[in-house]
MINU-945455 format. One record per residue (C-alpha): residue in one letter; y, x, z; residue number from 1. Coordinates in steps of 0.5 Angstrom, whole numbers, plus 2048, in hexadecimal, padded with zeros to 3 digits. Last residue first. Example, Ala and Ser with C-alpha at 12.3 -4.5 7.8 and 13.67 -1.06 7.14 Angstrom:
BEGIN
+------+-----+-----+-----+-----+
: rest :  py :  px :  pz :  nr :
+------+-----+-----+-----+-----+
:    S : 7FE : 81B : 80E :   2 :
:    A : 7F7 : 819 : 810 :   1 :
+------+-----+-----+-----+-----+
//
This chain:
BEGIN
+------+-----+-----+-----+-----+
: rest :  py :  px :  pz :  nr :
+------+-----+-----+-----+-----+
:    X : 8D1 : 868 : 928 : 277 :
:    X : 8CA : 865 : 929 : 276 :
:    X : 8C6 : 86B : 92C : 275 :
:    X : 8C1 : 86C : 92B : 274 :
:    X : 8BA : 86C : 930 : 273 :
:    X : 8BD : 865 : 930 : 272 :
:    X : 8B9 : 863 : 937 : 271 :
:    X : 8B4 : 85C : 938 : 270 :
:    X : 8B5 : 858 : 93D : 269 :
:    X : 8B0 : 853 : 93D : 268 :
:    X : 8AA : 858 : 940 : 267 :
:    X : 8AD : 858 : 947 : 266 :
:    X : 8AC : 85C : 94C : 265 :
:    X : 8A9 : 863 : 947 : 264 :
:    X : 8AE : 860 : 942 : 263 :
:    X : 8B3 : 861 : 948 : 262 :
:    X : 8B8 : 85E : 94B : 261 :
:    X : 8B7 : 85E : 952 : 260 :
:    X : 8B9 : 865 : 954 : 259 :
:    X : 8B7 : 867 : 95A : 258 :
:    X : 8BB : 867 : 960 : 257 :
:    X : 8BF : 86E : 960 : 256 :
:    X : 8C2 : 870 : 966 : 255 :
:    X : 8C7 : 876 : 96A : 254 :
:    X : 8C8 : 875 : 970 : 253 :
:    X : 8CB : 87A : 974 : 252 :
:    X : 8CC : 87A : 97D : 251 :
:    X : 8D0 : 87D : 982 : 250 :
:    X : 8D7 : 87B : 981 : 249 :
:    X : 8D4 : 875 : 97A : 248 :
:    X : 8D6 : 877 : 972 : 247 :
:    X : 8D2 : 870 : 96F : 246 :
:    X : 8CF : 870 : 969 : 245 :
:    X : 8CB : 86B : 966 : 244 :
:    X : 8C8 : 86A : 95F : 243 :
:    X : 8C4 : 866 : 95B : 242 :
:    X : 8C7 : 85F : 95E : 241 :
:    X : 8C3 : 85A : 959 : 240 :
:    X : 8C5 : 855 : 954 : 239 :
:    X : 8C1 : 852 : 94E : 238 :
:    X : 8C1 : 84B : 951 : 237 :
:    X : 8B8 : 849 : 951 : 236 :
:    X : 8B4 : 847 : 94D : 235 :
:    X : 8B7 : 846 : 948 : 234 :
:    X : 8B7 : 83E : 945 : 233 :
:    X : 8BD : 83B : 949 : 232 :
:    X : 8C3 : 83D : 945 : 231 :
:    X : 8C8 : 836 : 944 : 230 :
:    X : 8CA : 834 : 94A : 229 :
:    X : 8D1 : 837 : 948 : 228 :
:    X : 8CE : 83D : 947 : 227 :
:    X : 8D2 : 840 : 94E : 226 :
:    X : 8CE : 83C : 953 : 225 :
:    X : 8C8 : 83D : 94F : 224 :
:    X : 8C8 : 844 : 94F : 223 :
:    X : 8C2 : 846 : 94A : 222 :
:    X : 8C5 : 84B : 945 : 221 :
:    X : 8CB : 84E : 949 : 220 :
:    X : 8D1 : 84B : 944 : 219 :
:    X : 8D3 : 84F : 93F : 218 :
:    X : 8D9 : 84B : 93C : 217 :
:    X : 8DF : 850 : 940 : 216 :
:    X : 8E1 : 84B : 946 : 215 :
:    X : 8D8 : 84B : 946 : 214 :
:    X : 8D8 : 851 : 948 : 213 :
:    X : 8DE : 850 : 94D : 212 :
:    X : 8DB : 84A : 950 : 211 :
:    X : 8D5 : 84D : 952 : 210 :
:    X : 8D7 : 854 : 954 : 209 :
:    X : 8DD : 851 : 959 : 208 :
:    X : 8D8 : 84B : 95D : 207 :
:    X : 8DB : 84C : 963 : 206 :
:    X : 8E1 : 852 : 963 : 205 :
:    X : 8DF : 859 : 965 : 204 :
:    X : 8E4 : 85D : 961 : 203 :
:    X : 8E2 : 864 : 95C : 202 :
:    X : 8DC : 860 : 95A : 201 :
:    X : 8D8 : 865 : 956 : 200 :
:    X : 8D3 : 862 : 950 : 199 :
:    X : 8CD : 865 : 94C : 198 :
:    X : 8CC : 861 : 946 : 197 :
:    X : 8C7 : 85E : 942 : 196 :
:    X : 8C9 : 85B : 93C : 195 :
:    X : 8C5 : 855 : 939 : 194 :
:    X : 8C3 : 852 : 932 : 193 :
:    X : 8BF : 84C : 933 : 192 :
:    X : 8B5 : 84C : 930 : 191 :
:    X : 8B3 : 84C : 937 : 190 :
:    X : 8B9 : 851 : 93A : 189 :
:    X : 8BB : 854 : 935 : 188 :
:    X : 8BE : 85D : 935 : 187 :
:    X : 8C5 : 861 : 936 : 186 :
:    X : 8C3 : 866 : 93A : 185 :
:    X : 8C8 : 869 : 941 : 184 :
:    X : 8CF : 866 : 93F : 183 :
:    X : 8D5 : 868 : 945 : 182 :
:    X : 8D8 : 863 : 949 : 181 :
:    X : 8DE : 864 : 94F : 180 :
:    X : 8E0 : 85F : 952 : 179 :
:    X : 8E7 : 85D : 955 : 178 :
:    X : 8EA : 857 : 959 : 177 :
:    X : 8F0 : 854 : 95C : 176 :
:    X : 8F0 : 84E : 95F : 175 :
:    X : 8F3 : 848 : 95F : 174 :
:    X : 8F3 : 842 : 964 : 173 :
:    X : 8F4 : 83D : 961 : 172 :
:    X : 8FB : 83F : 95F : 171 :
:    X : 8FD : 846 : 95F : 170 :
:    X : 905 : 843 : 95A : 169 :
:    X : 903 : 84A : 956 : 168 :
:    X : 8FC : 849 : 956 : 167 :
:    X : 8FB : 842 : 955 : 166 :
:    X : 902 : 841 : 950 : 165 :
:    X : 8FC : 846 : 94D : 164 :
:    X : 8F5 : 842 : 94D : 163 :
:    X : 8F1 : 844 : 952 : 162 :
:    X : 8E9 : 846 : 951 : 161 :
:    X : 8E5 : 841 : 953 : 160 :
:    X : 8E0 : 841 : 95A : 159 :
:    X : 8DB : 83C : 95A : 158 :
:    X : 8D8 : 839 : 961 : 157 :
:    X : 8DE : 833 : 960 : 156 :
:    X : 8DB : 831 : 95A : 155 :
:    X : 8D9 : 829 : 95A : 154 :
:    X : 8E1 : 828 : 95B : 153 :
:    X : 8E5 : 82C : 958 : 152 :
:    X : 8E8 : 831 : 95C : 151 :
:    X : 8E5 : 839 : 95A : 150 :
:    X : 8E6 : 83E : 95F : 149 :
:    X : 8EB : 844 : 95C : 148 :
:    X : 8EA : 849 : 958 : 147 :
:    X : 8EE : 84F : 956 : 146 :
:    X : 8EC : 853 : 94E : 145 :
:    X : 8EC : 85A : 94E : 144 :
:    X : 8E7 : 85C : 94A : 143 :
:    X : 8E4 : 863 : 949 : 142 :
:    X : 8E2 : 864 : 942 : 141 :
:    X : 8DC : 868 : 93F : 140 :
:    X : 8D7 : 869 : 939 : 139 :
:    X : 8DC : 863 : 935 : 138 :
:    X : 8D8 : 860 : 931 : 137 :
:    X : 8D4 : 85A : 937 : 136 :
:    X : 8CE : 858 : 933 : 135 :
:    X : 8CC : 850 : 935 : 134 :
:    X : 8CA : 84E : 93C : 133 :
:    X : 8CA : 852 : 942 : 132 :
:    X : 8C5 : 857 : 946 : 131 :
:    X : 8C7 : 85A : 94B : 130 :
:    X : 8C8 : 860 : 950 : 129 :
:    X : 8CB : 861 : 957 : 128 :
:    X : 8CF : 867 : 959 : 127 :
:    X : 8D2 : 867 : 95F : 126 :
:    X : 8D6 : 86D : 963 : 125 :
:    X : 8D9 : 86D : 96A : 124 :
:    X : 8E0 : 86F : 96C : 123 :
:    X : 8E4 : 86A : 96A : 122 :
:    X : 8E7 : 86A : 971 : 121 :
:    X : 8E5 : 864 : 974 : 120 :
:    X : 8DF : 866 : 971 : 119 :
:    X : 8DF : 86C : 975 : 118 :
:    X : 8E0 : 867 : 97A : 117 :
:    X : 8DA : 863 : 97B : 116 :
:    X : 8D6 : 869 : 97B : 115 :
:    X : 8D9 : 86C : 981 : 114 :
:    X : 8DA : 865 : 984 : 113 :
:    X : 8D3 : 862 : 983 : 112 :
:    X : 8D0 : 86A : 986 : 111 :
:    X : 8D4 : 86A : 98C : 110 :
:    X : 8D1 : 861 : 98C : 109 :
:    X : 8CA : 863 : 98D : 108 :
:    X : 8C4 : 863 : 988 : 107 :
:    X : 8C8 : 863 : 981 : 106 :
:    X : 8C6 : 85F : 97B : 105 :
:    X : 8C7 : 862 : 974 : 104 :
:    X : 8C5 : 85E : 96D : 103 :
:    X : 8C2 : 862 : 967 : 102 :
:    X : 8C0 : 85C : 961 : 101 :
:    X : 8C0 : 857 : 95F : 100 :
:    X : 8C5 : 850 : 95D :  99 :
:    X : 8C2 : 849 : 95D :  98 :
:    X : 8C5 : 847 : 965 :  97 :
:    X : 8CB : 84B : 964 :  96 :
:    X : 8CC : 853 : 966 :  95 :
:    X : 8CD : 854 : 96D :  94 :
:    X : 8D2 : 859 : 971 :  93 :
:    X : 8D1 : 85D : 979 :  92 :
:    X : 8CB : 858 : 97B :  91 :
:    X : 8CB : 859 : 982 :  90 :
:    X : 8C5 : 856 : 984 :  89 :
:    X : 8C2 : 850 : 989 :  88 :
:    X : 8C4 : 84A : 985 :  87 :
:    X : 8CA : 848 : 98A :  86 :
:    X : 8CB : 84E : 98F :  85 :
:    X : 8C8 : 84F : 996 :  84 :
:    X : 8C2 : 84E : 993 :  83 :
:    X : 8C1 : 855 : 990 :  82 :
:    X : 8B9 : 856 : 98D :  81 :
:    X : 8B9 : 85D : 98C :  80 :
:    X : 8B2 : 85D : 990 :  79 :
:    X : 8B0 : 857 : 98B :  78 :
:    X : 8AF : 85C : 985 :  77 :
:    X : 8AB : 859 : 97F :  76 :
:    X : 8AC : 852 : 982 :  75 :
:    X : 8B4 : 853 : 984 :  74 :
:    X : 8B5 : 856 : 97D :  73 :
:    X : 8B1 : 852 : 978 :  72 :
:    X : 8B5 : 84C : 97D :  71 :
:    X : 8BD : 84F : 97C :  70 :
:    X : 8BA : 850 : 974 :  69 :
:    X : 8BA : 848 : 974 :  68 :
:    X : 8B3 : 845 : 974 :  67 :
:    X : 8B2 : 83E : 977 :  66 :
:    X : 8B8 : 83A : 975 :  65 :
:    X : 8B7 : 834 : 976 :  64 :
:    X : 8BA : 836 : 97D :  63 :
:    X : 8C2 : 837 : 97B :  62 :
:    X : 8C5 : 83C : 97E :  61 :
:    X : 8C4 : 840 : 979 :  60 :
:    X : 8C3 : 847 : 978 :  59 :
:    X : 8C3 : 84D : 972 :  58 :
:    X : 8C0 : 847 : 96D :  57 :
:    X : 8BB : 847 : 968 :  56 :
:    X : 8BB : 846 : 961 :  55 :
:    X : 8BA : 84E : 95F :  54 :
:    X : 8B7 : 853 : 963 :  53 :
:    X : 8BC : 857 : 968 :  52 :
:    X : 8B9 : 85F : 968 :  51 :
:    X : 8BB : 860 : 970 :  50 :
:    X : 8BF : 866 : 973 :  49 :
:    X : 8BF : 867 : 97B :  48 :
:    X : 8C3 : 86B : 97E :  47 :
:    X : 8C5 : 86D : 986 :  46 :
:    X : 8BF : 870 : 988 :  45 :
:    X : 8BD : 872 : 980 :  44 :
:    X : 8B9 : 86E : 97B :  43 :
:    X : 8BA : 86E : 973 :  42 :
:    X : 8B8 : 86B : 96E :  41 :
:    X : 8B3 : 866 : 971 :  40 :
:    X : 8B0 : 860 : 96C :  39 :
:    X : 8AF : 859 : 96F :  38 :
:    X : 8A8 : 856 : 96C :  37 :
:    X : 8A7 : 852 : 973 :  36 :
:    X : 8AA : 84B : 975 :  35 :
:    X : 8AA : 84A : 96D :  34 :
:    X : 8AE : 84A : 967 :  33 :
:    X : 8AC : 846 : 962 :  32 :
:    X : 8A9 : 847 : 95B :  31 :
:    X : 8AC : 847 : 954 :  30 :
:    X : 8A9 : 84A : 94F :  29 :
:    X : 8AA : 844 : 94A :  28 :
:    X : 8A6 : 83D : 948 :  27 :
:    X : 8A5 : 83A : 94F :  26 :
:    X : 8AA : 83E : 952 :  25 :
:    X : 8B0 : 83E : 94E :  24 :
:    X : 8AF : 839 : 94A :  23 :
:    X : 8AC : 834 : 94D :  22 :
:    X : 8B1 : 835 : 954 :  21 :
:    X : 8B7 : 835 : 950 :  20 :
:    X : 8B5 : 82E : 94E :  19 :
:    X : 8B3 : 82D : 954 :  18 :
:    X : 8BA : 82E : 957 :  17 :
:    X : 8BD : 82B : 952 :  16 :
:    X : 8B9 : 824 : 954 :  15 :
:    X : 8BB : 825 : 95B :  14 :
:    X : 8C2 : 826 : 959 :  13 :
:    X : 8C2 : 820 : 955 :  12 :
:    X : 8BF : 81B : 95A :  11 :
:    X : 8C4 : 81D : 960 :  10 :
:    X : 8CA : 81C : 95C :   9 :
:    X : 8C6 : 815 : 95A :   8 :
:    X : 8C5 : 814 : 960 :   7 :
:    X : 8CD : 816 : 962 :   6 :
:    X : 8CF : 812 : 95D :   5 :
:    X : 8CD : 80C : 960 :   4 :
:    X : 8C7 : 807 : 95D :   3 :
:    X : 8CA : 801 : 95A :   2 :
:    X : 8C8 : 7FA : 95C :   1 :
+------+-----+-----+-----+-----+
//
């Protein structure tokens, strides 16, 4: 008697997870987030900005997720927990599970509304640093490819570039997207060519930076999802929210979250002294 397809899928997923764990945690530098290792970048009566660890959710409804940013905040500041709202804290924006860096949290309803209005009016500045596969030839580019959800079975957690017909017809929930890319350094990571870049999103679409980098043939290093499940050896996905500026009415948040993609932190990253082009 053959095993049901669902059992096969579950077994395959477990094997993949073990494979990734071996390369990233046993051989690599991956260190799981703990309930206590939350770094605070800014704190006032109205806001907190944290430096989110990679491979951790902002919040979760799954009881098995014992460590989330919300739970870290609750442990550090139990007096700031708001039991009247889901997840107990007001995150005014989000980062992907695999992305690290600056995340802002509002400490009351009025502060949340103030911050979110700045996001809606596109007054917030967000800058990311990333390592991507290959050497990008152009030092600067602007990517304006529209994005939509992937509809293929087994890939619905992903986004993709919308084709021309979808853009014209506005199908599949097409969203305009714009990203500015600036090359910072070119070099090698573990012997492979990579480029260190700054990414500035002018829109805030789901997986925007990851999809845009992948669309130009330079997938973010360690991005398991958008590398067709091939890039699992780096200890993490190399995408970091480096700078966050929110021009608020009564205070100004201007935060830098230290760059983790430097050779002092990761010896596998070897930037080239001389430009390659």
